[in-house]
C-alpha positions in Angstrom: 46.7 36.2 132.9 47.5 32.9 130.6 49.5 30.2 132.2 51.2 27.4 130.6 52.4 24.2 132.4 54.9 21.7 131.0 55.0 18.2 131.7 58.1 16.8 130.4 56.7 13.4 131.1 59.0 11.2 133.3 62.1 13.6 132.2 62.8 16.2 129.7 62.5 13.2 126.8 61.9 9.8 126.2 63.7 8.2 123.4 63.1 4.7 122.4 65.2 3.0 120.0 63.2 0.1 118.7 65.8 -1.3 116.4 69.0 -0.6 115.6 71.9 -2.5 114.0 75.6 -1.2 114.9 79.0 -1.0 113.6 82.3 -0.5 114.8 84.7 0.0 112.3 84.9 3.8 112.7 87.8 4.3 109.5 85.1 4.7 106.9 83.4 8.0 108.4 84.7 11.2 110.2 83.3 10.8 113.6 84.6 11.5 117.0 86.5 8.8 118.6 84.4 8.2 121.1 81.1 7.3 118.8 80.2 4.1 117.3 79.1 4.0 113.3 75.7 3.3 113.4 73.9 1.2 110.6 70.5 0.1 109.6 67.3 2.1 111.4 67.3 4.0 114.2 64.2 5.5 116.0 63.4 8.7 117.9 60.4 9.2 120.0 59.1 11.8 122.1 55.6 12.1 123.7 54.3 15.2 123.9 52.1 16.4 127.3 51.4 20.3 127.7 48.6 22.4 129.0 47.4 25.9 128.0 44.4 27.2 129.9 42.5 28.2 126.9 43.3 25.7 124.7 43.4 22.6 126.9 45.6 19.4 127.0 48.2 18.4 124.6 48.5 15.2 123.8 50.4 12.8 121.1 53.8 12.5 120.0 56.4 12.2 117.2 58.4 9.8 115.9 61.5 10.4 113.5 62.8 7.1 111.7 66.6 7.2 110.1 67.9 4.7 107.7 72.2 4.9 107.8 72.3 1.9 105.7 75.9 -0.1 105.6 77.0 3.1 108.1 79.7 4.1 105.6 77.8 7.4 105.7 77.6 7.9 109.2 76.7 10.6 110.8 74.5 11.2 107.6 71.6 9.1 107.1 70.2 7.4 103.7 66.5 8.2 104.4 65.0 10.2 107.3 61.0 9.9 108.2 59.1 12.0 110.8 55.7 11.8 112.0 53.9 14.0 114.3 50.4 13.8 115.4 49.3 16.0 118.5 46.5 17.7 119.6 44.9 20.2 122.1 41.6 19.1 123.8 39.7 22.1 122.3 40.6 21.7 118.8 44.3 23.1 117.8 46.7 20.3 116.5 49.7 19.5 114.2 49.6 16.6 111.9 52.8 16.4 110.1 54.8 13.8 107.8 58.2 15.0 106.9 61.3 12.9 104.5 64.2 13.6 103.4 66.8 11.6 101.4 69.6 12.7 98.8 69.2 8.6 98.0 65.6 8.6 96.3 65.9 10.4 93.0 70.0 9.7 92.1 72.1 12.6 92.7 69.4 14.9 93.9 68.3 15.9 97.3 64.6 15.6 98.2 62.5 16.4 101.2 58.8 16.5 101.0 56.3 17.6 104.0 52.5 17.0 104.3 51.0 19.2 107.3 47.4 20.1 108.2 47.7 22.5 111.3 44.8 24.1 113.3 45.2 27.2 115.7 42.5 28.4 117.9 44.4 30.9 118.6 47.2 31.9 115.8 48.6 35.0 117.3 48.3 38.3 115.3 49.5 41.6 116.3 48.8 43.7 112.9 51.3 44.6 110.6 55.1 46.4 110.3 56.4 45.7 113.8 56.8 48.7 116.3 54.2 50.6 113.9 51.4 48.5 115.6 51.1 48.9 119.7 50.7 46.0 122.0 48.9 46.3 124.9 49.9 43.4 127.7 46.9 44.6 130.3 44.3 44.3 127.3 45.3 40.6 127.7 45.8 40.1 131.4 42.6 39.1 132.9 43.8 40.4 136.4 44.0 43.8 135.0 40.1 44.3 135.8 40.6 48.0 134.5 42.1 47.5 130.8 41.1 44.0 130.0 39.8 42.9 126.8 40.3 39.4 126.5 43.3 37.0 126.3 42.9 36.0 122.9 42.3 39.6 121.8 45.3 39.4 119.9 44.7 36.0 118.0 42.4 34.7 115.2 41.5 30.9 114.1 43.7 29.5 111.4 43.4 26.0 109.6 46.4 25.4 107.5 47.5 22.7 104.8 50.6 22.7 103.4 52.1 20.3 100.8 55.8 21.5 100.1 58.7 19.7 98.1 62.1 20.7 97.3 65.0 19.7 95.5 68.3 20.4 95.2 71.6 19.2 93.4 75.3 20.2 93.2 77.0 21.1 90.6 80.0 18.6 89.4 80.8 17.8 92.9 81.4 21.6 94.4 79.5 23.0 97.0 77.4 25.1 94.6 74.1 23.8 93.6 70.5 24.6 92.7 67.2 24.4 94.4 63.7 24.0 93.1 60.3 23.0 94.4 56.9 23.6 94.9 54.2 24.7 97.7 51.0 24.4 98.2 48.8 26.2 101.3 45.2 26.0 101.8 44.3 28.7 104.6 40.7 28.9 106.5 41.2 32.1 108.8 38.3 33.5 111.1 37.5 34.9 114.3 38.7 32.9 117.3 35.8 30.2 118.3 35.2 31.9 121.7 32.2 29.2 122.6 34.5 26.2 121.9 36.9 27.4 124.0 34.9 28.2 126.8 33.4 25.2 126.9 33.7 23.4 130.1 35.4 26.3 132.1 34.3 28.1 135.0 32.4 31.3 134.7 35.6 33.1 136.3 37.7 31.9 133.6 35.5 32.3 130.3 36.7 34.3 127.4 34.7 37.3 127.1 32.6 37.5 124.0 34.7 40.5 122.3 36.2 41.4 119.0 39.5 41.3 118.7 42.5 43.0 116.9 41.6 40.9 113.5 37.6 41.6 113.5 38.9 45.3 114.0 41.5 44.9 111.3 38.2 43.5 109.0 35.7 46.1 110.4 37.9 49.1 109.6 38.6 47.2 106.0 43.0 46.8 106.8 42.1 43.5 105.6 40.1 43.0 102.9 36.6 40.9 102.9 38.4 38.9 99.7 41.1 37.7 101.7 39.5 37.9 105.6 38.6 34.2 105.1 41.9 32.8 103.8 42.5 31.1 100.5 45.1 29.3 98.6 48.6 30.1 98.0 50.5 28.1 95.5 54.4 28.8 94.8 57.0 27.7 92.7 60.6 28.3 93.7 63.9 28.3 92.2 67.4 29.7 93.3 71.3 28.8 94.0 72.7 27.3 96.9 76.7 26.9 98.4 76.7 24.2 101.1 80.1 23.5 102.5 78.6 22.3 105.9 80.8 19.3 107.6 77.7 18.2 109.3 74.0 19.1 108.7 72.5 19.0 112.2 75.1 21.0 114.2 77.9 22.0 111.7 81.3 23.1 113.2 82.5 24.7 110.3 81.2 25.8 106.7 78.8 28.0 104.8 75.0 27.4 103.8 73.8 30.1 102.1 70.7 30.4 99.8 69.1 32.6 97.1 65.9 31.9 96.2 63.0 33.5 93.8 59.5 32.0 94.8 56.6 32.8 92.1 52.7 32.8 93.2 51.3 33.4 89.6 47.8 34.0 89.0 47.4 30.8 86.8 48.2 28.8 89.5 44.8 29.1 91.6 46.1 32.4 93.3 43.6 34.8 91.3 44.1 38.4 92.5 47.0 37.6 94.8 49.6 36.5 92.2 52.9 37.9 93.4 56.8 37.3 93.8 59.0 37.0 96.6 62.5 36.7 96.9 64.8 35.5 99.6 68.5 35.4 100.7 70.1 33.5 103.5 73.3 33.1 104.9 74.6 30.9 107.7 78.2 30.6 108.4 79.7 28.3 111.3 83.4 28.2 113.1 85.1 25.7 115.0 86.7 27.6 118.2 87.7 24.5 119.8 87.8 21.3 117.9 84.7 18.9 117.8 83.4 20.7 120.8 83.0 24.5 120.6 81.3 26.4 118.0 80.2 29.8 116.9 77.1 30.1 114.2 75.3 32.8 113.0 72.6 33.6 110.5 71.4 36.8 108.4 68.1 36.9 105.9 66.2 39.5 104.0 62.9 38.5 102.4 60.8 40.6 100.8 57.8 40.8 97.9 59.5 42.0 94.7 56.0 42.2 92.9 52.0 41.9 92.9 50.0 41.5 95.4 49.9 38.9 98.8 47.0 38.0 100.9 47.5 38.9 104.3 47.9 35.2 105.8 50.7 34.9 103.5 53.0 37.6 104.9 54.5 35.5 107.7 55.6 32.9 105.6 59.3 32.5 105.2 61.0 30.6 102.6 63.5 28.0 103.2 64.7 25.1 101.5 64.6 22.8 104.1 62.3 22.7 106.8 63.6 22.0 110.2 60.3 22.4 112.3 56.1 22.2 111.8 56.3 26.1 111.2 58.5 28.2 108.9 56.8 31.6 109.9 57.4 34.9 111.6 59.0 36.8 112.7 59.0 36.0 116.7 58.7 32.8 118.2 60.6 29.5 118.3 62.4 29.2 114.8 63.5 33.2 114.2 63.4 35.5 117.4 63.1 33.4 120.4 61.5 35.3 123.2 59.8 37.9 121.3 55.8 36.8 120.5 55.0 34.7 117.5 54.2 36.5 114.4 55.0 39.8 116.3 57.1 41.3 113.3 55.0 41.2 109.9 55.9 43.3 107.2 56.2 42.6 103.2 59.8 42.8 103.9 61.8 41.4 106.9 65.5 41.4 107.8 66.4 38.7 110.9 69.7 37.4 112.2 70.8 35.0 114.9 74.2 34.5 116.4 75.2 31.5 118.9 77.9 29.9 120.7 77.1 25.8 120.6 79.3 23.6 123.5 78.8 20.1 123.4 80.1 19.7 127.0 80.0 16.2 127.1 79.5 12.8 125.5 78.6 9.3 126.3 76.9 5.9 125.3 73.2 5.3 126.4 70.7 2.4 125.3 73.1 1.7 122.8 73.3 5.0 121.1 76.0 8.1 120.8 75.2 10.8 122.5 76.0 14.5 123.4 74.6 17.8 125.8 75.1 20.8 124.2 74.9 24.5 125.8 74.2 27.4 123.8 74.0 31.1 124.3 72.0 33.2 121.7 70.9 36.6 120.3 68.3 36.7 117.9 67.3 39.8 116.2 64.8 41.3 113.3 62.9 44.3 111.5 60.5 45.2 108.7 62.1 47.1 105.9 59.3 47.0 103.4 56.1 48.2 105.1 52.5 46.7 104.6 50.3 50.1 103.5 47.7 50.0 105.9 44.6 52.7 105.4 43.5 54.0 108.5 41.1 56.1 107.3 38.4 54.0 108.8 40.1 53.3 112.1 37.1 53.9 114.9 38.6 52.8 118.2 36.1 51.3 121.0 35.1 53.1 123.7 37.6 53.6 126.2 40.2 53.2 123.5 42.3 55.4 121.5 44.0 55.9 118.3 47.4 55.5 119.8 46.0 52.1 121.5 46.8 50.5 118.2 48.9 52.8 116.2 52.6 54.5 116.7 53.0 55.8 113.6 56.2 55.2 113.4 58.8 53.3 111.6 60.0 49.7 112.9 63.0 48.8 114.7 65.2 46.1 115.9 63.2 43.7 117.9 66.0 41.9 119.9 65.9 39.0 122.2 69.1 37.1 124.5 68.7 33.5 125.6 70.1 30.2 126.0 69.4 26.9 124.9 70.3 23.3 126.5 70.3 20.3 123.5 69.9 16.2 123.6 71.7 15.0 120.6 71.5 11.2 119.6 73.8 10.0 117.0 74.1 13.4 115.9 70.7 13.9 114.3 68.1 13.1 116.4 68.6 16.7 118.6 66.1 17.7 121.2 65.9 21.8 121.8 64.9 23.8 124.6 65.6 27.1 123.9 64.8 30.0 126.9 64.7 33.4 125.0 63.7 37.0 126.6 62.7 40.0 124.7 64.9 43.0 125.2 61.3 45.4 124.6 58.1 45.2 126.3 56.3 45.7 122.9 57.7 42.3 122.1 56.2 40.4 124.8 58.7 38.6 128.0 60.1 35.7 127.3 59.8 32.1 125.5 60.4 28.5 126.3 60.5 26.1 123.6 60.7 22.6 124.0 61.2 21.1 120.1 63.9 19.0 117.9 66.8 20.6 115.9 69.4 23.4 116.5 67.8 26.5 115.0 69.5 26.6 111.8 
């Protein structure tokens, strides 16, 4: 089986505050009494060192730069710049720049994302959740009877993303508008087996066999005109309501958005012009002042017109990206513990519920810190199916139709888990979440180390 070793360097994280000016007047901002107000520049740095038996070593790091100005708005920042560069030695990697500010354009919050992400083994389990069958033994190289390949449920993908969002509130109220655009270029194809096998011992080499993606192309479920990828270009418009008291980890308030996202044919989408709708509601409750809160999110997203290419189905609409990926369902940003992209359809609903407890606060390296524990329940399902033509399905030797399709409607995919979070100056937050899938068709469990609370 695929094994993952996480090297957290000298500890779970390494922060280096490179330059920071500090103020001591706490009367201008609503911050916990134990905290010192931050001014000027502040850096958070996190190295990335992991290993995957198929992808190789991952190495690199990320830097998040905050500018607090004179500190009168702390913990709110004036500008945030995020840089991440990481590589796997066998070709996968993340290259990302993200900028966020409500001071660049007067009265308008601006966020911009530029990313180029290569993935040698992007997860692919078919469409419509439980309608498609996941066979764990097919990816278990210790099961000599049923084993196909460790990357049977995967294809190669390179994604370029350019995304900009603009938001403004109406007349000092919590209501506002959101608008933006996003440009994606996808290059997809079979997993590059030769590249992944380079340098491997013979008993660890991946077999040169067709994966699920290859079979979907052969059977015509994925059309020839979309099998190699393409461009997806969106315009977005919507309304928001945002009364959160602190964006990185609110203790109270509501954050709701309703958005339409258009991919018109004349913008380079060709025969795949379509329109998506997204409604996301998030709410936060204080249970113990400053320390314990309950948060939940519930969302719907669907296609209300046109035809979308298969590689765009997992993309999730959001007005603010909290990580390198905004897609699913399944994985670090949606259903923790469920296999990434296990639940893919034209329309989905999903939700998350979390208890968050800041159990200690302290000063270290001249910075304000807290550590928080969380417990969560994640769930989701397909509510608008992808129409799958199965008339040309021909299972391989020793396989049956039921190895691929169950022919039943999707149901709830659930996971439970817990998290540990380290926060510096309330904004730079290291998140370590561990989730367990409650159905074997969704995998076993997942460990996720990254930035920020989920929502």
